ROMARBA-951230 format. One line per 4 residues: number of its first residue (from 1); for each residue x, y, z of N, C-alpha, C, O, CB. Coordinates in nm, 4 decimals, always signed. Each point is the difference from the previous one (the first is absolute). Glycine has a CB too. Layout:
<nodes>
NUM = X Y Z X Y Z X Y Z X Y Z X Y Z; ...
</nodes>
This chain:
<nodes>
1 = +2.6822 +2.9670 -0.9709 -0.0707 -0.0479 -0.1160 -0.0050 -0.1524 -0.0038 -0.1024 -0.0565 -0.0384 +0.1719 +0.2623 -0.0830; +0.0396 -0.2745 +0.1606 +0.0039 -0.1452 -0.0007 -0.1026 -0.0562 +0.0978 -0.0649 -0.1008 -0.0280 +0.3081 +0.1067 -0.0351; -0.2571 +0.0593 +0.1770 -0.0960 -0.0474 +0.0998 -0.1425 +0.0058 -0.0575 -0.0809 -0.0897 +0.0233 +0.2334 +0.1688 +0.1646; -0.1809 +0.0249 -0.2612 -0.1318 +0.0150 -0.0613 -0.0263 -0.1140 -0.0994 -0.1093 -0.0565 -0.0021 +0.1243 +0.3075 +0.0305
5 = +0.0852 -0.2847 -0.1106 -0.0139 -0.1092 -0.0965 -0.0185 -0.1335 +0.0714 -0.0803 -0.0829 -0.0428 +0.2215 +0.2104 -0.1210; -0.0667 -0.1485 +0.2732 -0.0134 -0.1238 +0.0775 -0.1402 -0.0130 +0.0582 -0.0581 -0.1086 +0.0008 +0.3024 +0.1171 +0.0538; -0.2977 +0.1023 -0.0064 -0.1361 -0.0028 +0.0559 -0.1035 -0.0296 -0.1079 -0.0962 -0.0728 +0.0243 +0.1670 +0.2360 +0.1518; -0.0512 -0.1069 -0.2951 -0.0917 -0.0270 -0.1099 +0.0045 -0.1479 -0.0410 -0.1032 -0.0579 -0.0337 +0.1326 +0.2953 -0.0454
9 = +0.0900 -0.2985 +0.0819 +0.0133 -0.1423 -0.0313 -0.0725 -0.0846 +0.1048 -0.0688 -0.0966 -0.0333 +0.2904 +0.1411 -0.0793; -0.2053 -0.0070 +0.2386 -0.0665 -0.0743 +0.1079 -0.1523 +0.0114 -0.0123 -0.0726 -0.0972 +0.0207 +0.2712 +0.1380 +0.1299; -0.2446 +0.0775 -0.1841 -0.1450 +0.0201 -0.0181 -0.0508 -0.0860 -0.1153 -0.1053 -0.0626 +0.0117 +0.1238 +0.2985 +0.0770; +0.0538 -0.2396 -0.1981 -0.0405 -0.0814 -0.1152 -0.0041 -0.1476 +0.0368 -0.0913 -0.0719 -0.0405 +0.1910 +0.2416 -0.1146
13 = -0.0012 -0.2148 +0.2314 +0.0034 -0.1408 +0.0432 -0.1189 -0.0307 +0.0903 -0.0643 -0.1038 -0.0158 +0.3156 +0.1029 -0.0005; -0.2810 +0.0893 +0.1099 -0.1131 -0.0202 +0.0898 -0.1325 +0.0016 -0.0753 -0.0909 -0.0760 +0.0333 +0.2227 +0.1809 +0.1503; -0.1434 -0.0200 -0.2835 -0.1223 +0.0034 -0.0814 -0.0187 -0.1314 -0.0751 -0.1121 -0.0493 -0.0122 +0.1353 +0.2983 -0.0122; +0.0860 -0.3054 -0.0257 -0.0060 -0.1288 -0.0694 -0.0441 -0.1101 +0.0957 -0.0873 -0.0805 -0.0327 +0.2683 +0.1558 -0.1249
17 = -0.1210 -0.0783 +0.2747 -0.0371 -0.0999 +0.1006 -0.1466 +0.0158 +0.0390 -0.0722 -0.0989 +0.0127 +0.3090 +0.0953 +0.0733; -0.2802 +0.1264 -0.0673 -0.1395 +0.0265 +0.0360 -0.0947 -0.0498 -0.1089 -0.1033 -0.0599 +0.0301 +0.1763 +0.2600 +0.1030; -0.0387 -0.1758 -0.2579 -0.0831 -0.0461 -0.1123 -0.0088 -0.1525 -0.0023 -0.1072 -0.0561 -0.0222 +0.1728 +0.2601 -0.1094; +0.0476 -0.2704 +0.1546 +0.0019 -0.1466 +0.0012 -0.0866 -0.0549 +0.1136 -0.0771 -0.0939 -0.0198 +0.3083 +0.0972 -0.0799
21 = -0.2182 +0.0552 +0.2174 -0.0787 -0.0465 +0.1147 -0.1487 +0.0266 -0.0195 -0.0831 -0.0832 +0.0364 +0.2800 +0.1242 +0.1113; -0.2309 +0.0731 -0.2042 -0.1410 +0.0316 -0.0253 -0.0594 -0.0985 -0.1007 -0.1139 -0.0438 +0.0162 +0.1584 +0.2873 +0.0327; +0.0314 -0.2782 -0.1522 -0.0474 -0.0962 -0.0998 -0.0197 -0.1370 +0.0648 -0.0982 -0.0684 -0.0290 +0.2177 +0.1956 -0.1543; -0.0279 -0.1674 +0.2697 -0.0100 -0.1296 +0.0676 -0.1215 -0.0038 +0.0928 -0.0710 -0.1004 +0.0049 +0.3212 +0.0751 -0.0180
25 = -0.2739 +0.1320 +0.0853 -0.1168 +0.0056 +0.0893 -0.1292 -0.0062 -0.0807 -0.0939 -0.0695 +0.0387 +0.2260 +0.2043 +0.1280; -0.1377 -0.0633 -0.2775 -0.1191 -0.0047 -0.0858 -0.0240 -0.1408 -0.0525 -0.1142 -0.0457 -0.0052 +0.1525 +0.2845 -0.0597; +0.0685 -0.3078 +0.0259 -0.0120 -0.1368 -0.0488 -0.0503 -0.0928 +0.1116 -0.0895 -0.0815 -0.0226 +0.2754 +0.1245 -0.1435; -0.1289 -0.0305 +0.2849 -0.0445 -0.0815 +0.1133 -0.1448 +0.0295 +0.0363 -0.0743 -0.0904 +0.0380 +0.3088 +0.0848 +0.0470
29 = -0.2738 +0.1290 -0.0964 -0.1390 +0.0390 +0.0265 -0.0939 -0.0728 -0.0959 -0.1027 -0.0538 +0.0415 +0.1791 +0.2802 +0.0409; -0.0406 -0.2276 -0.2107 -0.0824 -0.0697 -0.1008 -0.0034 -0.1502 +0.0267 -0.1055 -0.0627 -0.0095 +0.1630 +0.2397 -0.1598; +0.0580 -0.2348 +0.2028 +0.0050 -0.1433 +0.0286 -0.0871 -0.0382 +0.1188 -0.0750 -0.0974 -0.0062 +0.3048 +0.0928 -0.0869; -0.2201 +0.0806 +0.2006 -0.0771 -0.0345 +0.1197 -0.1495 +0.0129 -0.0265 -0.0785 -0.0815 +0.0485 +0.2686 +0.1582 +0.0963
33 = -0.2300 +0.0236 -0.2205 -0.1420 +0.0142 -0.0349 -0.0451 -0.1162 -0.0888 -0.1112 -0.0505 +0.0155 +0.1310 +0.3019 +0.0015; +0.0665 -0.2940 -0.1102 -0.0325 -0.1132 -0.0872 -0.0121 -0.1294 +0.0800 -0.0742 -0.0902 -0.0387 +0.1930 +0.2039 -0.1506; -0.0467 -0.1231 +0.2998 -0.0068 -0.1186 +0.0860 -0.1197 +0.0025 +0.0948 -0.0247 -0.0969 +0.0717 +0.2721 +0.0820 -0.0861; -0.3216 +0.1256 +0.0146 -0.1214 +0.0056 +0.0807 +0.0079 +0.0866 +0.1233 -0.0948 +0.0033 +0.0785 +0.0504 -0.2247 -0.1611
37 = +0.1536 +0.2913 +0.1022 +0.0101 +0.0924 +0.1125 -0.0674 +0.1301 -0.0421 +0.0528 +0.0763 -0.0809 +0.1648 -0.1824 +0.1657; -0.3360 +0.1296 -0.0277 -0.0878 +0.1076 -0.0461 +0.0680 +0.1369 -0.0049 -0.0215 +0.0765 -0.0940 -0.1667 -0.2055 +0.1881; +0.2691 +0.1595 +0.0052 +0.0661 +0.1303 +0.0043 +0.1495 -0.0126 -0.0289 +0.0795 +0.0838 +0.0427 -0.2507 -0.0052 +0.1228; +0.2081 -0.1823 -0.2372 +0.1380 -0.0161 -0.0413 +0.0959 -0.0223 +0.1145 -0.0239 -0.0829 +0.0878 -0.0294 +0.2233 -0.2788
41 = +0.1621 -0.0655 +0.1892 +0.1050 -0.0179 +0.1002 -0.0493 +0.0246 +0.1422 +0.0464 -0.0640 +0.0943 +0.1184 +0.1317 -0.2663; -0.2577 +0.0238 +0.1868 -0.0531 +0.0295 +0.1335 -0.0646 -0.1254 +0.0593 +0.0236 -0.0337 +0.1160 -0.0619 +0.2754 -0.1815; -0.0436 -0.3107 -0.0152 -0.0672 -0.1207 +0.0467 +0.1002 -0.1127 +0.0214 -0.0120 -0.0759 +0.0962 -0.1962 +0.1453 -0.2174; +0.3066 -0.0811 +0.0329 +0.1039 -0.1019 +0.0147 +0.0773 +0.0210 +0.1296 +0.0272 -0.0957 +0.0726 -0.0084 +0.0773 -0.3227
45 = +0.0160 +0.1415 +0.2789 +0.0743 +0.0315 +0.1219 -0.0814 -0.0386 +0.1231 +0.0536 -0.0591 +0.0938 +0.0640 +0.2475 -0.2126; -0.2456 -0.1557 +0.1191 -0.0868 -0.0338 +0.1128 -0.0066 -0.1516 +0.0180 +0.0104 -0.0500 +0.1120 -0.1457 +0.2596 -0.1510; +0.1179 -0.2830 -0.0717 -0.0072 -0.1460 +0.0072 +0.1314 -0.0586 +0.0513 -0.0010 -0.0917 +0.0823 -0.1643 +0.0914 -0.2717; +0.2774 +0.0522 +0.1419 +0.1304 -0.0496 +0.0436 +0.0210 +0.0250 +0.1487 +0.0489 -0.0876 +0.0714 +0.0421 +0.1286 -0.3008
49 = -0.1274 +0.0776 +0.2765 +0.0150 +0.0314 +0.1420 -0.0885 -0.0900 +0.0863 +0.0416 -0.0440 +0.1072 +0.0129 +0.2813 -0.1679; -0.1760 -0.2644 +0.0141 -0.0893 -0.0903 +0.0735 +0.0585 -0.1403 +0.0066 -0.0075 -0.0651 +0.1041 -0.1901 +0.2014 -0.1764; +0.2556 -0.1834 -0.0372 +0.0613 -0.1331 -0.0013 +0.1183 -0.0063 +0.0963 +0.0150 -0.0972 +0.0741 -0.0878 +0.0666 -0.3125; +0.1556 +0.1328 +0.2373 +0.1148 +0.0029 +0.0912 -0.0453 +0.0042 +0.1452 +0.0588 -0.0648 +0.0865 +0.0761 +0.1813 -0.2620
53 = -0.2397 -0.0398 +0.2012 -0.0520 +0.0109 +0.1357 -0.0546 -0.1347 +0.0471 +0.0249 -0.0405 +0.1135 -0.0798 +0.2831 -0.1531; -0.0188 -0.3116 -0.0462 -0.0570 -0.1284 +0.0400 +0.1091 -0.1056 +0.0157 -0.0132 -0.0897 +0.0834 -0.2000 +0.1489 -0.2017; +0.3199 -0.0503 +0.0403 +0.1115 -0.0941 +0.0133 +0.0786 +0.0211 +0.1281 +0.0583 -0.0943 +0.0533 -0.0442 +0.0854 -0.2999; -0.0121 +0.1322 +0.2965 +0.0796 +0.0285 +0.1194 -0.0749 -0.0308 +0.1292 +0.0610 -0.0040 +0.1068 +0.0566 +0.1798 -0.2361
57 = -0.2488 -0.1978 +0.1214 -0.0777 -0.0336 +0.1190 +0.0213 -0.1461 +0.0341 +0.0098 -0.0835 -0.0899 -0.1813 +0.2592 +0.0347; +0.1788 -0.2084 +0.1852 +0.0131 -0.1403 +0.0378 -0.1233 -0.0796 -0.0429 -0.1118 +0.0515 +0.0020 +0.2566 +0.0154 +0.1926; -0.1238 -0.1909 -0.2329 -0.1080 -0.0874 -0.0440 -0.0743 -0.0510 +0.1231 +0.0468 -0.0901 +0.0695 +0.0820 +0.0224 -0.2783; -0.2455 +0.1268 +0.2346 -0.0776 -0.0364 +0.1176 -0.1083 -0.0974 -0.0414 -0.0838 +0.0319 -0.0843 +0.1310 +0.1903 +0.1938
61 = -0.0459 -0.3421 -0.0500 -0.1010 -0.0992 -0.0298 -0.1078 +0.0058 +0.1060 +0.0250 +0.0362 +0.1150 +0.1441 -0.1827 -0.2295; -0.2897 +0.1101 +0.0736 -0.1082 -0.0040 +0.0985 +0.0235 -0.1209 +0.0898 +0.0756 -0.0902 -0.0362 -0.2406 +0.2042 -0.1229; +0.0998 -0.1167 +0.2779 +0.0195 -0.1077 +0.0956 -0.0338 -0.1344 -0.0586 +0.0686 -0.0984 +0.0276 -0.1170 +0.2565 +0.1535; -0.0563 -0.1647 -0.2617 -0.0409 -0.1257 -0.0613 +0.1072 -0.0555 -0.0921 +0.0211 -0.1212 -0.0043 -0.2570 +0.1954 +0.0196
65 = +0.3029 +0.0117 -0.0881 +0.1055 -0.0442 -0.0902 +0.1239 -0.0423 +0.0772 +0.0688 -0.0942 -0.0392 -0.1577 +0.2468 -0.1369; +0.1173 -0.0833 +0.2856 +0.1201 -0.0282 +0.0773 -0.0099 -0.1366 +0.0685 +0.1023 -0.0654 +0.0206 -0.0691 +0.3122 +0.0150; -0.1529 -0.2907 -0.0003 -0.0168 -0.1254 +0.0702 -0.0147 -0.1180 -0.0945 -0.0011 -0.1137 +0.0472 -0.1031 +0.2396 +0.1374; +0.0928 -0.1058 -0.3149 -0.0201 -0.1124 -0.0910 +0.1266 -0.0738 -0.0309 -0.0020 -0.0972 -0.0755 -0.1856 +0.2178 -0.0203
</nodes>
């Protein structure tokens, strides 16, 4: 019986955490859309990944710039 009560407590705790995380994601979704990211977090994630990708590429200058 004690094990059953412990499991019910764990489930209640996980449900609370899930509710908090869902509320936070919804808030972030609204914020990103308000900032101009058309599809919210999805668009923000794509933009962030593109920025990281461009930052990790070596800075290649054209020949004209390299000789100046």
